[in-house]
C-alpha positions in Angstrom: 12.6 -21.5 -9.5 10.0 -20.3 -11.7 6.8 -18.7 -10.1 4.3 -20.4 -12.4 5.2 -23.8 -14.2 2.6 -25.9 -16.1 3.5 -29.4 -17.5 1.6 -31.1 -20.2 -1.7 -29.2 -19.0 -5.0 -30.4 -20.3 -8.7 -29.2 -19.9 -11.3 -31.4 -21.2 -15.1 -30.6 -20.9 -17.6 -33.2 -21.8 -20.7 -32.1 -23.8 -22.9 -35.3 -24.1 -20.9 -37.9 -25.8 -18.6 -35.2 -27.2 -15.3 -34.1 -25.5 -14.1 -30.4 -26.0 -10.3 -30.1 -25.3 -10.0 -26.5 -24.1 -6.2 -27.0 -23.3 -4.0 -29.6 -25.1 -0.9 -30.1 -23.3 0.2 -26.7 -22.5 3.6 -26.3 -21.1 4.6 -22.6 -19.9 7.0 -21.2 -17.2 6.9 -17.7 -15.9 9.6 -16.3 -13.5 9.0 -14.0 -10.8 8.9 -10.3 -11.8 7.9 -11.1 -15.3 5.2 -9.2 -17.5 3.5 -11.7 -19.7 0.7 -11.4 -22.1 -1.5 -14.7 -22.9 -2.9 -14.0 -26.3 -5.4 -15.6 -28.6 -8.6 -15.4 -30.5 -12.3 -16.6 -28.9 -11.8 -20.4 -28.1 -8.2 -20.3 -28.0 -7.9 -21.6 -24.4 -6.5 -18.3 -22.8 -9.4 -18.0 -20.3 -9.3 -21.6 -19.4 -5.5 -21.1 -19.0 -6.1 -17.8 -16.7 -8.6 -19.9 -14.6 -6.2 -22.6 -14.0 -3.1 -20.4 -13.3 -5.6 -18.4 -10.9 -6.6 -21.5 -9.2 -9.9 -21.1 -10.1 -10.1 -24.4 -12.0 -8.3 -27.8 -12.1 -6.8 -29.3 -15.0 -8.0 -32.7 -16.4 -4.3 -33.9 -16.6 -0.9 -32.5 -16.3 0.6 -30.4 -13.3 0.7 -26.7 -12.3 3.4 -25.6 -9.8 2.9 -22.2 -8.2 6.2 -21.2 -6.3 7.3 -24.9 -6.5 4.1 -26.5 -5.1 1.8 -28.8 -7.1 -1.5 -27.1 -6.8 -3.2 -30.5 -7.2 -2.0 -31.3 -3.6 -3.7 -28.2 -2.0 -6.8 -28.7 -0.1 -9.7 -26.5 -0.4 -8.8 -24.0 2.6 -5.1 -23.7 1.0 -6.5 -23.1 -2.4 -8.9 -20.4 -0.9 -5.9 -19.0 0.9 -3.9 -19.0 -2.4 -6.8 -17.0 -4.2 -7.0 -14.5 -1.7 -3.4 -13.8 -0.7 -1.2 -15.2 -3.5 -3.2 -14.1 -6.7 -4.5 -10.8 -7.3 -7.4 -10.6 -9.9 -8.3 -7.9 -12.1 -11.3 -8.7 -14.1 -12.8 -6.8 -17.3 -16.1 -6.1 -15.5 -14.6 -4.6 -12.2 -16.8 -6.9 -10.1 -17.0 -4.3 -7.4 -19.5 -4.1 -4.5 -22.3 -1.5 -5.6 -23.0 -0.1 -2.2 -19.4 0.1 -0.7 -16.9 2.7 -0.9 -13.7 2.3 -2.8 -12.0 1.8 0.4 -14.5 -0.9 1.6 -14.2 -2.7 -1.6 -10.3 -2.9 -1.3 -10.5 -3.9 2.2 -12.6 -7.1 1.2 -9.6 -9.4 0.8 -8.2 -8.4 4.2 -11.5 -9.3 5.6 -11.5 -12.8 4.4 -7.9 -12.9 5.4 -8.8 -12.1 9.2 -6.7 -8.5 9.1 -7.8 -6.3 12.0 -9.8 -3.0 11.4 -6.9 -0.7 11.8 -4.5 -2.4 9.6 -7.4 -3.2 7.0 -7.9 0.3 6.6 -4.2 1.6 6.5 -3.4 -1.1 3.8 -6.4 -0.4 1.7 -5.7 3.3 2.1 -1.9 2.7 1.0 -3.3 0.7 -2.1 -5.7 3.2 -3.3 -2.8 6.1 -3.0 -0.6 3.6 -5.1 -3.2 3.8 -8.0 -3.7 7.5 -7.6 -7.2 7.3 -6.1 -6.3 8.9 -2.7 -9.0 11.2 -3.2 -11.8 9.0 -4.1 -11.8 6.6 -1.1 -15.1 7.6 0.4 -16.7 7.6 -3.5 -19.1 4.5 -4.5 -18.5 2.8 -7.8 -21.6 4.7 -9.5 -19.6 7.9 -8.4 -16.7 6.8 -10.4 -15.6 6.6 -14.0 -14.6 3.4 -15.6 -11.1 3.9 -15.4 -11.4 4.8 -11.8 -13.7 1.6 -11.0 -10.8 -0.4 -12.6 -8.2 1.5 -10.5 -10.2 0.5 -7.4 -10.2 -3.3 -8.7 -6.6 -3.1 -9.2 -5.9 -1.5 -5.7 -8.1 -4.5 -4.1 -6.0 -7.0 -6.3 -2.8 -5.4 -4.7 -3.9 -4.9 -1.1 -2.6 -8.5 -0.1 1.0 -8.1 -1.7 0.2 -11.1 -4.0 2.8 -13.0 -6.1 0.9 -12.7 -9.1 -1.4 -9.9 -10.7 -3.6 -11.8 -13.0 -5.7 -9.5 -15.5 -8.3 -10.9 -17.8 -9.0 -8.3 -20.5 -8.4 -5.4 -18.2 -9.3 -2.6 -20.7 -12.3 -4.3 -22.3 -14.7 -2.1 -20.9 -12.7 1.1 -21.3 -12.2 3.7 -24.0 -8.9 4.0 -25.8 -7.7 6.7 -23.6 -8.7 5.3 -20.3 -7.3 1.9 -21.3 -3.9 3.4 -22.0 -3.9 5.0 -18.7 -4.7 1.7 -17.0 -2.1 -0.2 -19.1 0.5 2.6 -18.2 -0.4 1.8 -14.5 0.4 -1.8 -15.0 3.7 -1.0 -16.6 4.6 1.1 -13.4 3.3 -1.9 -11.3 5.5 -4.3 -13.2 8.7 -1.7 -12.8 8.1 -2.0 -8.9 8.5 -5.5 -9.0 5.0 -7.0 -9.6 4.6 -10.1 -11.4 1.9 -9.5 -14.2 -0.1 -11.9 -16.4 -2.5 -10.2 -18.6 -5.1 -12.1 -20.8 -6.0 -10.3 -24.1 -6.9 -10.6 -27.5 -5.6 -7.1 -28.4 -2.1 -7.0 -29.9 -1.4 -3.5 -28.7 -2.2 -4.4 -25.2 0.0 -7.4 -25.6 2.8 -5.4 -27.1 3.2 -3.6 -23.8 4.1 -6.8 -22.1 8.0 -8.2 -22.0 6.7 -11.7 -23.6 3.7 -12.9 -25.4 2.4 -16.4 -25.2 0.0 -17.1 -28.3 -2.6 -19.8 -27.7 -4.6 -21.3 -30.7 -7.0 -24.2 -30.5 -5.8 -25.0 -26.9 -2.0 -25.2 -27.8 0.9 -22.7 -27.6 1.4 -21.3 -31.2 4.0 -18.9 -30.4 6.1 -17.9 -27.2 8.0 -14.9 -28.0 9.5 -12.0 -26.0 8.5 -8.7 -27.0 11.1 -5.5 -27.7 9.2 -3.0 -25.7 11.8 -0.2 -26.8 10.9 -1.1 -30.6 7.3 -0.8 -29.8 7.7 2.6 -28.0 9.6 4.2 -31.2 
């Protein structure tokens, strides 16, 4: 059973009398343990598709099955649980609480999940160790570099052991060297079993994934596997 499966997914926005079709019948299947890049230029629909996969928005028509369950049948409480526990989000702008330490930022999803104080701390510390930030747990975002802030965001996304790690332009605010370090971290996470979906417009970032889904004008233009060995030569 695919982890993510969409069938004839449409998303239409109304602007006055005009209809804008952000997605036009997108059907895609992503297996558990996959590493997939969703590509496309601005306006292609890739961010819209990410929002639907992440249960941040609902389609105008079509269906989306997550772990075999139709998302449209879920109520608000179930959707909130899915967003908190099943999907780990990594954003271009990090979205960290500025006055909270790295440890407290990573603990936040566990607070919403009702996890006790001791277990929260243990799991958050383990997640920060996993992204090689064990020595920066007490630092606030303004005391961390851009790459370190993104690692905190990745640790926060991982702390609930989600089914999917969903990253939106994760290197967009980073320099080339730091971006390469973050993508190397994604590769290690994938090798350890995480399912990763990266939304990007950069071909070199997409080339690190096992598969690239190219969108244009709200439709899938290409869906091809990547030869990672060829990329590395």
